[in-house]
Structures are given as C-alpha cells and as structure tokens.
Chimera marker file (.cmm) of the C-alpha trace (Angstrom):
<marker_set name="trace">
<marker id="1" x="-213.169" y="-68.252" z="-73.374" r="1" g="1" b="0" radius="0.5"/>
<marker id="2" x="-210.621" y="-70.144" z="-75.467" r="1" g="1" b="0" radius="0.5"/>
<marker id="3" x="-208.501" y="-70.780" z="-72.343" r="1" g="1" b="0" radius="0.5"/>
<marker id="4" x="-211.460" y="-72.472" z="-70.662" r="1" g="1" b="0" radius="0.5"/>
<marker id="5" x="-212.083" y="-74.537" z="-73.794" r="1" g="1" b="0" radius="0.5"/>
<marker id="6" x="-208.431" y="-75.625" z="-73.803" r="1" g="1" b="0" radius="0.5"/>
<marker id="7" x="-208.615" y="-76.626" z="-70.129" r="1" g="1" b="0" radius="0.5"/>
<marker id="8" x="-211.814" y="-78.674" z="-70.749" r="1" g="1" b="0" radius="0.5"/>
<marker id="9" x="-210.264" y="-80.339" z="-73.802" r="1" g="1" b="0" radius="0.5"/>
<marker id="10" x="-207.043" y="-81.185" z="-71.925" r="1" g="1" b="0" radius="0.5"/>
<marker id="11" x="-209.107" y="-82.553" z="-69.022" r="1" g="1" b="0" radius="0.5"/>
<marker id="12" x="-211.119" y="-84.708" z="-71.357" r="1" g="1" b="0" radius="0.5"/>
<marker id="13" x="-207.981" y="-86.053" z="-73.052" r="1" g="1" b="0" radius="0.5"/>
<marker id="14" x="-206.510" y="-86.810" z="-69.669" r="1" g="1" b="0" radius="0.5"/>
<marker id="15" x="-209.630" y="-88.701" z="-68.643" r="1" g="1" b="0" radius="0.5"/>
<marker id="16" x="-209.745" y="-90.660" z="-71.884" r="1" g="1" b="0" radius="0.5"/>
<marker id="17" x="-206.069" y="-91.589" z="-71.601" r="1" g="1" b="0" radius="0.5"/>
<marker id="18" x="-206.596" y="-92.624" z="-68.004" r="1" g="1" b="0" radius="0.5"/>
<marker id="19" x="-209.452" y="-94.918" z="-68.936" r="1" g="1" b="0" radius="0.5"/>
<marker id="20" x="-207.483" y="-96.458" z="-71.789" r="1" g="1" b="0" radius="0.5"/>
<marker id="21" x="-204.500" y="-97.130" z="-69.607" r="1" g="1" b="0" radius="0.5"/>
<marker id="22" x="-206.703" y="-98.449" z="-66.804" r="1" g="1" b="0" radius="0.5"/>
<marker id="23" x="-208.375" y="-100.989" z="-69.087" r="1" g="1" b="0" radius="0.5"/>
<marker id="24" x="-205.066" y="-102.589" z="-70.008" r="1" g="1" b="0" radius="0.5"/>
<marker id="25" x="-204.498" y="-106.210" z="-69.137" r="1" g="1" b="0" radius="0.5"/>
<marker id="26" x="-201.227" y="-107.754" z="-67.954" r="1" g="1" b="0" radius="0.5"/>
<marker id="27" x="-199.969" y="-110.465" z="-70.310" r="1" g="1" b="0" radius="0.5"/>
<marker id="28" x="-197.425" y="-111.897" z="-67.969" r="1" g="1" b="0" radius="0.5"/>
<marker id="29" x="-197.924" y="-115.657" z="-67.572" r="1" g="1" b="0" radius="0.5"/>
<marker id="30" x="-196.169" y="-117.756" z="-65.017" r="1" g="1" b="0" radius="0.5"/>
<marker id="31" x="-196.013" y="-121.513" z="-65.641" r="1" g="1" b="0" radius="0.5"/>
<marker id="32" x="-195.490" y="-123.756" z="-62.730" r="1" g="1" b="0" radius="0.5"/>
<marker id="33" x="-195.053" y="-127.543" z="-62.324" r="1" g="1" b="0" radius="0.5"/>
<marker id="34" x="-197.809" y="-129.193" z="-60.230" r="1" g="1" b="0" radius="0.5"/>
<marker id="35" x="-196.705" y="-130.003" z="-56.679" r="1" g="1" b="0" radius="0.5"/>
<marker id="36" x="-193.508" y="-127.832" z="-56.868" r="1" g="1" b="0" radius="0.5"/>
<marker id="37" x="-193.625" y="-124.656" z="-54.824" r="1" g="1" b="0" radius="0.5"/>
<marker id="38" x="-191.273" y="-121.990" z="-56.224" r="1" g="1" b="0" radius="0.5"/>
<marker id="39" x="-192.208" y="-119.105" z="-53.884" r="1" g="1" b="0" radius="0.5"/>
<marker id="40" x="-190.394" y="-117.587" z="-50.909" r="1" g="1" b="0" radius="0.5"/>
<marker id="41" x="-189.480" y="-119.705" z="-47.914" r="1" g="1" b="0" radius="0.5"/>
<marker id="42" x="-192.429" y="-120.077" z="-45.516" r="1" g="1" b="0" radius="0.5"/>
<marker id="43" x="-191.387" y="-120.047" z="-41.831" r="1" g="1" b="0" radius="0.5"/>
<marker id="44" x="-194.588" y="-121.874" z="-40.890" r="1" g="1" b="0" radius="0.5"/>
<marker id="45" x="-193.592" y="-125.003" z="-42.795" r="1" g="1" b="0" radius="0.5"/>
<marker id="46" x="-190.710" y="-125.593" z="-40.505" r="1" g="1" b="0" radius="0.5"/>
<marker id="47" x="-192.817" y="-124.737" z="-37.458" r="1" g="1" b="0" radius="0.5"/>
<marker id="48" x="-195.463" y="-127.322" z="-38.393" r="1" g="1" b="0" radius="0.5"/>
<marker id="49" x="-192.947" y="-130.174" z="-38.256" r="1" g="1" b="0" radius="0.5"/>
<marker id="50" x="-192.824" y="-129.779" z="-34.487" r="1" g="1" b="0" radius="0.5"/>
<marker id="51" x="-195.093" y="-132.323" z="-32.771" r="1" g="1" b="0" radius="0.5"/>
<marker id="52" x="-196.151" y="-129.714" z="-30.180" r="1" g="1" b="0" radius="0.5"/>
<marker id="53" x="-197.382" y="-127.444" z="-32.932" r="1" g="1" b="0" radius="0.5"/>
<marker id="54" x="-199.252" y="-130.305" z="-34.518" r="1" g="1" b="0" radius="0.5"/>
<marker id="55" x="-200.959" y="-131.163" z="-31.248" r="1" g="1" b="0" radius="0.5"/>
<marker id="56" x="-201.940" y="-127.507" z="-30.765" r="1" g="1" b="0" radius="0.5"/>
<marker id="57" x="-203.430" y="-127.382" z="-34.231" r="1" g="1" b="0" radius="0.5"/>
<marker id="58" x="-205.437" y="-130.554" z="-33.685" r="1" g="1" b="0" radius="0.5"/>
<marker id="59" x="-206.711" y="-129.274" z="-30.304" r="1" g="1" b="0" radius="0.5"/>
<marker id="60" x="-207.796" y="-125.970" z="-31.825" r="1" g="1" b="0" radius="0.5"/>
<marker id="61" x="-209.467" y="-127.757" z="-34.756" r="1" g="1" b="0" radius="0.5"/>
<marker id="62" x="-211.323" y="-130.032" z="-32.465" r="1" g="1" b="0" radius="0.5"/>
<marker id="63" x="-212.575" y="-127.145" z="-30.294" r="1" g="1" b="0" radius="0.5"/>
<marker id="64" x="-214.279" y="-125.577" z="-33.317" r="1" g="1" b="0" radius="0.5"/>
<marker id="65" x="-215.231" y="-128.506" z="-35.568" r="1" g="1" b="0" radius="0.5"/>
<marker id="66" x="-216.835" y="-130.968" z="-33.126" r="1" g="1" b="0" radius="0.5"/>
<marker id="67" x="-220.215" y="-129.428" z="-33.460" r="1" g="1" b="0" radius="0.5"/>
<marker id="68" x="-220.489" y="-130.106" z="-37.214" r="1" g="1" b="0" radius="0.5"/>
<link id1="1" id2="2" r="1" g="1" b="0" radius="0.2"/>
<link id1="2" id2="3" r="1" g="1" b="0" radius="0.2"/>
<link id1="3" id2="4" r="1" g="1" b="0" radius="0.2"/>
<link id1="4" id2="5" r="1" g="1" b="0" radius="0.2"/>
<link id1="5" id2="6" r="1" g="1" b="0" radius="0.2"/>
<link id1="6" id2="7" r="1" g="1" b="0" radius="0.2"/>
<link id1="7" id2="8" r="1" g="1" b="0" radius="0.2"/>
<link id1="8" id2="9" r="1" g="1" b="0" radius="0.2"/>
<link id1="9" id2="10" r="1" g="1" b="0" radius="0.2"/>
<link id1="10" id2="11" r="1" g="1" b="0" radius="0.2"/>
<link id1="11" id2="12" r="1" g="1" b="0" radius="0.2"/>
<link id1="12" id2="13" r="1" g="1" b="0" radius="0.2"/>
<link id1="13" id2="14" r="1" g="1" b="0" radius="0.2"/>
<link id1="14" id2="15" r="1" g="1" b="0" radius="0.2"/>
<link id1="15" id2="16" r="1" g="1" b="0" radius="0.2"/>
<link id1="16" id2="17" r="1" g="1" b="0" radius="0.2"/>
<link id1="17" id2="18" r="1" g="1" b="0" radius="0.2"/>
<link id1="18" id2="19" r="1" g="1" b="0" radius="0.2"/>
<link id1="19" id2="20" r="1" g="1" b="0" radius="0.2"/>
<link id1="20" id2="21" r="1" g="1" b="0" radius="0.2"/>
<link id1="21" id2="22" r="1" g="1" b="0" radius="0.2"/>
<link id1="22" id2="23" r="1" g="1" b="0" radius="0.2"/>
<link id1="23" id2="24" r="1" g="1" b="0" radius="0.2"/>
<link id1="24" id2="25" r="1" g="1" b="0" radius="0.2"/>
<link id1="25" id2="26" r="1" g="1" b="0" radius="0.2"/>
<link id1="26" id2="27" r="1" g="1" b="0" radius="0.2"/>
<link id1="27" id2="28" r="1" g="1" b="0" radius="0.2"/>
<link id1="28" id2="29" r="1" g="1" b="0" radius="0.2"/>
<link id1="29" id2="30" r="1" g="1" b="0" radius="0.2"/>
<link id1="30" id2="31" r="1" g="1" b="0" radius="0.2"/>
<link id1="31" id2="32" r="1" g="1" b="0" radius="0.2"/>
<link id1="32" id2="33" r="1" g="1" b="0" radius="0.2"/>
<link id1="33" id2="34" r="1" g="1" b="0" radius="0.2"/>
<link id1="34" id2="35" r="1" g="1" b="0" radius="0.2"/>
<link id1="35" id2="36" r="1" g="1" b="0" radius="0.2"/>
<link id1="36" id2="37" r="1" g="1" b="0" radius="0.2"/>
<link id1="37" id2="38" r="1" g="1" b="0" radius="0.2"/>
<link id1="38" id2="39" r="1" g="1" b="0" radius="0.2"/>
<link id1="39" id2="40" r="1" g="1" b="0" radius="0.2"/>
<link id1="40" id2="41" r="1" g="1" b="0" radius="0.2"/>
<link id1="41" id2="42" r="1" g="1" b="0" radius="0.2"/>
<link id1="42" id2="43" r="1" g="1" b="0" radius="0.2"/>
<link id1="43" id2="44" r="1" g="1" b="0" radius="0.2"/>
<link id1="44" id2="45" r="1" g="1" b="0" radius="0.2"/>
<link id1="45" id2="46" r="1" g="1" b="0" radius="0.2"/>
<link id1="46" id2="47" r="1" g="1" b="0" radius="0.2"/>
<link id1="47" id2="48" r="1" g="1" b="0" radius="0.2"/>
<link id1="48" id2="49" r="1" g="1" b="0" radius="0.2"/>
<link id1="49" id2="50" r="1" g="1" b="0" radius="0.2"/>
<link id1="50" id2="51" r="1" g="1" b="0" radius="0.2"/>
<link id1="51" id2="52" r="1" g="1" b="0" radius="0.2"/>
<link id1="52" id2="53" r="1" g="1" b="0" radius="0.2"/>
<link id1="53" id2="54" r="1" g="1" b="0" radius="0.2"/>
<link id1="54" id2="55" r="1" g="1" b="0" radius="0.2"/>
<link id1="55" id2="56" r="1" g="1" b="0" radius="0.2"/>
<link id1="56" id2="57" r="1" g="1" b="0" radius="0.2"/>
<link id1="57" id2="58" r="1" g="1" b="0" radius="0.2"/>
<link id1="58" id2="59" r="1" g="1" b="0" radius="0.2"/>
<link id1="59" id2="60" r="1" g="1" b="0" radius="0.2"/>
<link id1="60" id2="61" r="1" g="1" b="0" radius="0.2"/>
<link id1="61" id2="62" r="1" g="1" b="0" radius="0.2"/>
<link id1="62" id2="63" r="1" g="1" b="0" radius="0.2"/>
<link id1="63" id2="64" r="1" g="1" b="0" radius="0.2"/>
<link id1="64" id2="65" r="1" g="1" b="0" radius="0.2"/>
<link id1="65" id2="66" r="1" g="1" b="0" radius="0.2"/>
<link id1="66" id2="67" r="1" g="1" b="0" radius="0.2"/>
<link id1="67" id2="68" r="1" g="1" b="0" radius="0.2"/>
</marker_set>
C-alpha cells in the first residue's frame, strides 16, 4: 500500500515539476537596427537580381492578381 502511495506521490511531483518548467518564459531579447538584416545569407536575394527571374515573378503575379 505504501509503495503505491509513493508511486502516486512521485508521479504527482513529476507532473507539477513538468508544469512549472513548461510555464517558463524565455528572457532572451535580440535587438536589431531597422533596415539591417543580420540573418543567414538568403540564396533567393541573389536570384531575384536576375531580370529573367523578375519577369517570371511579374508574369506569375499578373496571372493571379488580375481578377482583383
């Protein structure tokens, strides 16, 4: 009987600890300057400089947006 009580008590403690840990909030704050991208290099940025890519994007946009 006491073994079962210990298991129930240990389970309740584990659940309470899990809830407490899960409710924690990260306090890490990242400050960035407006207009300055500091992330990883984006391969699409270089691709969008190509006039053929720009033309393809405009064509696709016009196919979808002309009815609005």
